[in-house]
N, C-alpha and C positions, 0 to 999 in steps of 0.2 A: 504494500500500500504506500509506504513512504517513497519507494523508488518511483512508482507511478506518479505520485504527487510532484516529485522533483522534476520528472520529465515534462509533465504538463505545464509546470510553472516556468520552466526554462524555454519551452518552445516559442512562446511569443517573443522572448528576448532574442532568440536566434533569428527569428523571422525579421524582427526589426533591424537587427544587425545587417542581414543580407540586403534589406531594402536600402539601408543607409549607404552601404558599399556601392550599390548599383545606381543610386540616385544621380550621381554626376553624369553617368552615361545617358540617362534620359534627358537631363538638362542639355547635354551636348547635342542630342538629336534635334533639339529645338532651335539650333543655330543661334546662340545668344547674341553674337555680334550683329547678325542681320536683323534679329528681333529688336535689338536696342536701337538700331537706326529707324526701323519702322515705328517704334514707340515714340522716339524723339520727334519725328516728323508729324506723327498723329497728334502729339501733345501741342506742337506749334500750331497745327491747324485748328485745334480747339481754342488755343489762347488768342489767336488773331481774329477769331470769329466775333461778330458784333454782339452776340448773346453771351451772357455769363452763365457758367455752370456751377452748381453747388460743389464746393471742394471735395466733400466725401464722395458724392456720386461721380464726380469727374475722376477721382482717383480709382474708383472701382471700374469705371468705364475704360480707363487707360490700361488697367490690368487685364480687362477682357480683350482689348486689342492686342496686348502682348501675348496672351494665351492663343489668340487666333493666328498671330504671326508665327508663334512657336509651333502650332499645329501644322501650318503649311510646311515648315521646315522638317518636321517629323515625317510627314507623308512624302515629302520629296526624297528624304533619305531612305524611306521604306521602298519606294519604287526604284530608286537609282542604286540600290545595293550592289547590283551586278557590275555596273560600270565603275562604281566607287572602288571596287577591289583592284581595278586595272590602273588606277591613277595614283601617283605618289602623293599628290595633294590631299586625297580623300581616303587612302587605304587604311588609315588609322581611325576612321570613324567607328562608332560602336557596333554597327551591324557587321561590317567586314571583319572586325576583330572578334566577333562572336560574343560580345558582351551583352547584346540585346538581340533577340530573335526578330525576324521580320514580322511574325504574327504579333508579338508584343508591341512592336513599333506601330503596326497598323491599328491595333486596338487603342493604343495610347493616343495616336494622332486623331482618330475619329472621335474619341471621347473628349479630347481637348477642343477640337473644332466645334462640336455640338454645344458644349458647355459655354464656350466663349461667345458664340452667337446668341445663345439664349440669355446669358448674363447681360450682354450689351442691349438687347431688346428690353430687358426688365429695368435696367438702371438709366437708359438713355431713351432711345426711340427705335421704331421699326426701320426707319430709313438707314440709320447708321448700322444696325444689325444686318440689314440686307446687303449693304455695301461690303461689310466684313465677310459675309458668307460668299458673296461673289468673288471677292479677292482670293479667298482660300481656294474656291473652286477653280478659278482661272489659273492660279499658280500651279495647282496640282494636276488638274485634268487637262488644261489646255497647254500650259508651258511644259510641265514635267513629263506628262504621258504622251504628248503629241509633238509639240514644236521642237523640243530639245534634241530629239534624235532624228528629225526629219528635214530640217531647214537651217541654213546658215543665218537666217533672220530670226532665229529663236530668241535671242536676247532683245531684239528690237520690239517684237510683238509681246513677248513675255514680260518686258519691262513695265507694261501697264499695271501688272499686279503690284510691283514694288512702288509704283507712283501713286497708288490709291490711299495710303494711310493718312496724308494730310486732308484729303477729301472726307475720309471717315471722321477724323477729328472735328472738322468743320460741321459735318452733318450731326454729330452727337450734341453739338452745342446749339445748333439752329434748327435742325429738323429738315433742312433742305441743302441744296448745292448752288453756289453762286459763281460769279466770274472769278473771284479771287482764288478759291481752292482749285479751280480748273487750271489757272495759271501755275499754281504750285505743282499740280499734276504734270503739266507740260514740262516744267523745269526738270523734275526727276526723270520723266520719260526720255528727254533728250540727253540727260546726264548718264543714263544707264549704259547705252552702247559703248561710248568711249571708256567708261569705267571698266566694264567687263572685257572688252576687246583688248584693252591694255594688259589685263591679266592673261588673257588667252594667248597673246603674243609670246609670253614667257612660258606658256604651258602647251604650246601647239602640238608637240610630240605626244604628250600624254592624252590630249583629246583625240588625236589621230589613232592612237593605240586602242582607246576605248570605243572608237567608232562614233564619236560625237561630232557632227558636222559644223563645228564652230567656224566662223568666217576665215580665220587664218589657215585652217585646214583645207577648206574648199576653194577659196579665192586667192590664197597666198598672203604673205605678210605685207607686201607692198600695197596691195589693194585694201587691206585692213587698215593700214596706216592712213591711207587717203580718206577712208570712211570716218576714222576717228577724228581727223582734222575737220571734215565737213560738219559733223555733228557738234564739234566744239565751237565752230563759227556760228551755228544756229543757236547754240545754248547761250552765248554771250548776250545778244539783245533780248532774248526771251527772259533771261534771269533779271534783267533790269526793269521789265514791265511792271512789277509791283510798285516800284518807286515812280516810274514814269506816269502811271495811272493814279498816283496819289494814295495808294494803299499803305505805303510805308514812308518812313522819314529818310533824311539824308544819310544817316549811318548805313542803312541797308543799301542805298544807292551806291555809296562809296565801296562797300564790301563787295557787292555784286560786280562792279566795274573792275576793281583791282584784281579780285580773285578770278574773275572771268578772263581777264587779259592774261594772267599767269597760266591759266588752263590752256588757252589758245597757244601760247608760246611753247609750253611743254608738248602739246599735241603736234605743233609744228616741228619740234625736234624729232619726234617719233616718225613723222612723215619724211623729214629730210634724210633720215637713216633707213628709210624704206621698211621700217618695222623690224629690222634685224638686230638693232641695238637693244639688248635686254635691259641694261641700266636705264636707258631713256624711257622704255615702256614701264619699268617698275616705278620710276619717279612719277610718271603721270598717274599710275594706279594709286600710289600712296597719296599724292596730292588730291586726287579726286575725292577721297574719303574726307580729308580735311576741308576741301572746298564745300561739300554739301553741309558739313557740320557748321562751318562759319556762316554760310548763307542762311541757314535756318535759325542759327543763334541770333543773327541780326534781325530776322523776322520776328523772333520771340521778343527781342528788346522793343521793337516797334509796337508789337501787340500789347506789351505791358504798359508802355507809355500812353498808348491810346486808351487803354482801360482806365488808367489813372486820370486822364483828362476827362473822360466821360463821367467817371464817378464824381469828380470835382464839379462838373457842370450840373449833374443831377442833384447834388447837395447844395448848390448855390454858391460854391466857393469861387472866389475871383482869382485872377492870375497872380495877384499879390501873394497868395498862399504858397506859391512855388517860385517866387522871385528870388534872386540871389541874396538880397538883403534879408529876406525872411529866413532863408536857409541858414545864413550866417548867424542871425540872432538865435535861431533854434539850437544851432551847434554850440553857441557860447553859453546858453542858459544854464546848463548843469554846473559849469565851472564857476559862473558868477554866484551860484547858490552854494558853492562849496561842496558839491556832491561828487566831484570828480577827482578827489585826492587819490594818489597812488600809494 
């Protein structure tokens, strides 16, 4: 009896221990870096929207979007397990390593997808939940299962899925979609091909071995370098549109102009070397990540400033409340009162 009691009492602990050990593998399946980018752009979309969201509900909604993005990553790895084994960049993922089975990944991905869409519908609105569901479906069923293995334009068309998070963020705040989130969608849509093709230039042999018709494999590196440059040229004026149309302030306009120019210069270097210079391609790939972060960080700053102005107008505050003299007086107040001693 004592032995049986000991075994029963220890079993849950052993089970919990195994789950704790395997948890990082399930997190890896969710593609945390890709998920973080989707969450950040969705958060910016929510913050720049004209409608305000309750902080708690907004937090839960962003978690739901994160779960949805993670679900798309899980289902992508589930389907691509066969080609992941053939590429150095992906051979250490959990399924090729045997840390998670394909059946487990499929069940986890479907559960995550369903719960994320349902949660977003409950805490936000049906419009945002529908966009999230469409994004997951498009990334998995259209890009992963169809486009990725059949056309060199896979990244171009499939990029629509990665461009939707700011639209979802806007929709969860407003319940609809306007011109501003569509411009944000277009920015990410045009950014995606040069971003991924720059990486593909450094991994062309791996994609060829796996049978994935990425543009450098099908059209060659020189043609890919030209396409990267063309998309970069289109991206520059489109990225400036939020400022040109009065959606954002001067900070965003400056960031978009300077970073866009650097992007074009780096893309020009890739083109000049006909795509065969791997350091040049890697520099563009690395900068493209920083570029999108800086662009949306500047958007976020504009959104916060606009919200502050709108709140001040709604409460009847005048511009004197944020004048330099008022800020200086506010900053000096505690020290005049003797409360700032060190």
